[in-house]
N, C-alpha and C positions, 0 to 999 in steps of 0.2 A: 504494500500500500504506500502511495506517495507520502512523503513526510516533509513538513515545513522546515526550511533552513533554521528557523528560530527555535524549533523543538530539539535540535541537535545539541548534544553536550558540547562544552567548550572545545574539547579535543576534536570532535567531529567537525565543528565549524572551522577550526584551524587547519584541519586536513584538507578541507575543500579549498580554502584560501591558498594553501601551499600548492595544491595540484593545479589550481587555476593560474597561479604564478608561473608554474612550469610550462603550462600550455600557451600562455599569452605573453609572458614576459612583463606583465604589469605587476607592480608591487602589491603585496597582500593588503597593505593599508588602503590603497586606492580601490582595490576590488571590494573590500569590506565596506568602505564608505559608500560605494555605489549601491550596494544592497540596501543600506539603511536610508540613503537618500530616496531611493525608489519607494520604500515603505512609507516614508513621510509624505511623499507625493500622493501615494495611494490613499492614505488616510485623509489628507486635505480635500481631495476632490470627491471623496465619498461622504463628506460631511453633510448630514441632513440639513436642509434649509440654509446652506451656505450662501453668502453673497456672491454676486456675479464677479468672477475673478479669472485671471489668466496667468499661466506659467510663461515666464519670459527670460531673457538674458542668455548668458553663455551656456548654461546647462541645457536650455531648450535647443540651442544650436547644435550641441553635441549629441544629446540623447534622442532628439526628435528628428531633426533635419539632417544630421550627419554632415554638417558644414565644417565643423571643427573636430579634430581627433583628440585634442587634449581632454583631460579629465576636468570637468567643472564641478566644483564641490558644494555650491550653494543652491538653495531653492529660492528663486526670486519670483515673488507673486505680486501681481497688481490687482487690487480691488478697484473696480470701476468707481470713480469718484461720485457718480450719480447715484450709487447705492448707499452713500454715506450722508445723505441729507441735502446735497447741493443739486438743485434742478436747473441751474443756469448752464447754458452752452458755453463752449470756449469763446466764441465771438462775443457773447454777452459778458463774459468775465473780463475780456480784454477792454471792454468799454468802462469798466469800473476804475476808480482811482487805485494807485499802487497800494495805498493803505488798506482799502477795502479788499483788494485781491489777497494781500498778505493775511488779512483776518480770515478770509475763506480758507486759505491754505492751512492756517493754524487750527481752524475748526476741524478740517478733514484729518489732520494728523492726530488730533485728540480723539476723534471718533474711531479711527482705525486702531488706535491704542486701546480704547475701550473694547472694541470687537475682539482684539487679540487676547486681552486679559480675561474677558468675561465669557467668551464663546470658544475661540480656537484652542487656547491653552487647556482648559478643562476637558475639552473633547479629545485632544491628543493624549492626555494623561489617561483618560478612561479607556481609549482604544488600545494603548500600549499594554494595559493590564490584561487584555484578552490574548496578547502574545506571550504572556508570562514573563515580561521583561520590564515591567513598570518600576519595580523596586531597584533594578539595575540601571535604569535610565534616569538622568537628571535633566529636568526641563526648567528653563528660566526665561524671563522676558526682560528685554532691555528697558531702561528707564523711560524711554519715549514710547514704548509699547509697539515699536515697529519691527522688532526682531525677536525671534524665539530661538534659543540655543538648545539643541537636542543632543545631550551627551549620552552616548550609547556604550555598552560594555564591549570595548574593543579587544579583539583577539590578536590584532596586529597593530603595531605602533609605527609611526612614520619616523624612521631613523634620521631623515634629513631635516625634520622640524618645520617644513614649509606648509604641509597639509594641516588644516585645522583638525583638532581632535574631536570635533562634533559637527553635526549638520546645522548650518545656519539657515533659518527660514526668515527671509526679509519680506515684510508685508507693507506695500506702499498703497496709499489711498488717494494719490494725486495724479491719476493717469486714467486712460481709457483702455478698453480691452479689444478694440477693433483695429484692423481686421484680425480674425483668428480662425483656427480650425481645431477639430477635436481629434485627439490621438490617444493611443495606448502606449505605455512606457514600461520597460522591464530592465533589470540589471543586465549589463553586458554579458555576463556569464550564464544567463538563463538559457537552459537547453543543453548545457555542457554536462550536466550531472543527472543521469536517469534516476527517477524516483525521488528527487529533491525538488520541492516546490519553493520558488522564490517569489517575492512580492511582485505584483503587477498593478500598475496604476491605470485605471480605466477612465474613459470619458474626461480626459484631461484637456481643458481648453488652453490652447497654446497660441500666444501672440504671433502674428505674421512675422517671419524672418525679415521681410522687407522693411517693416517698421523698426525692428531691432537694428537693422543696418543703419538707419538714420539716427536712431537713438545713440548708437555707438559713435557715429560721426560727430554729433553735437556734443556728446560727453567729452570726447577727445579734444575737440575745438575749445571748449570751455576750460579744460585742464591746461591746454597749451598757453592760455592767457594768464596764468597765475603760477606761482612756484609750487612744485610738488614738495610736500612736506618731507623733511629728512626722516628716513626710517619708514616712510609709507610703503606698504607692500601690497601685493595682489592688484597692482594697477596696470602692469604691462600686458596683462591678458586682454585688455580692451584693444590695444594696438594689434596684437596677434589675431584676435577674433575678426577684426575688421579686415585685415589682410586676407584671411582665409575666406571670409564672405565675398570679398572682391574677386577672388579667384574661383568662385562658385557661380552657378547660374543665378542664384539669388541676387548676388551683388551685381552681376552683369546686367540684370534688368532693373534693379532698384536704383542704381547710380544715375539713371536718366529720369527718375521720377521726382522732379522738383516739387510737384504738388504735394506728395507725401512728406517731403522735407518741410514744406511750408506748414503742414499740419502739425508735425512734431515740434517745430519751432514755436508755433502759436501756443501749444500746450505748455511747453517749457517756459515760455515768456510769462505765462500766468503763474505757474507754481514753482519754478526753479530758477527764476531770474536772479542775477546778482550784478554788482558793478563791474565784474571782470568777465562775465560769460560772453557778452557781445554776440548773442545768437543771430542778430540781424546781419552780421558780417558773413554768415554762412551762405546767404543768398544775395550778397552785394558784390561778389567777386573777391572776397577777402577771407575765405575759409582757410584755417590754419590747422594742419594735422601733425606737424613736425615739431617736437620739442627741441629746445636748444639749451646750450650751457649746462648748468647744474641739473635742469630738468631731464635732459638726455642722459646724463650720468646716472641719475637715480633710477630712471626707467631701465637703463641697461643692467644695473645691478640687480634689480628686481626680476628682470627677464631671465637672467642666467640662474638666479636662485630658483625660479620656477622650473627651469630646465633640469637642474640638478635634482629636484624633488621627484622627478619621474612623472609629473603631471602631463607632460606632452606625449607620453606613451610612445616614445621613439619617433614622433613626427616633428622633429626640430626643424625650425625654419630660421635662417640667420636674421638677426635683427637688421642688418643692412638691407636685406631683401624686403623686409617689412616696410622699412622707411622708403625704399624705392616704390613699392606698391602704393603707399599712401601719398607720396609726392605726386604720382601720376593721377590718383583719385582727386587730390586737392586741385590740381591743374584742370582736370576734366570738369569738376563741379563749378569751379570759378569761371571757366569759359562758358558753360551752359548758363550760369547766372547772368553774366555780362551780356550774352546774346539775347536772353529774355528781356533784360532791362532795356536793351537798345531797340527792341522792337517787335 
């Protein structure tokens, strides 16, 4: 009779992780975290009465769309802002004063924090009890309520120290979930072991990779306009992901869709604007995707730390190649924007 991975004794789980490592070359800690990440996704999208939300970000690019081959370790969830008490459209929000927009954003952050603490966290704890591991799992919520840290009983440790020792669930309430599609998600080793049942996340609403493409572009542009904090890690993945998107059919189509870029900029101008973001430059011929000086040095240091951790799963791409790809994208988008502006 098939047996759940979570019903196996510790030695049995470790044996599976070691055998999967021998078969795939992926580190046991990465394989194990992928299993737990999938379980968390399964529980989140099976939650009765959950608010409209979508799975997005790098993990969706790797596990759903196959655009990137690196292991992405976080669960990035967007709760549609219209589910949190705000009925105004983005164009209507743009008509408000900066002070009123900021007030709306703060109200949405507070509401998603309440939703996380009062609904999502208790639900996850209850569900983990049915897997017999609730006592071994430690769940906590960040002060702002926008992150849940799921610490699981790890059979394999990350010797390199780059991989987080828990699943980070990030819940944002200042975005939309369109366009999207529904997918099923499994651990990468599902199917390798006969008689062992791994978690499977069903009916997962996944944000369009084309929208993720432009979210990455605008995130990188904003980051290039300010210093990268010393010691800031896990940031180079955005440059890596955008390069891989650009070399995939997703990016080949998305890079010409300035209307979708306009849509992403409009939303970010409402909820994520700052004095250094300069989102308007993305469509005025001044898009900047290439960090310089200390920013490049810190990006480079983080990138090679990610590579040493094994998160790239052997799919290393030189940082110089990434910069060449993004320079070409920057020039392409700027030319499109200038051509549109001219006429």
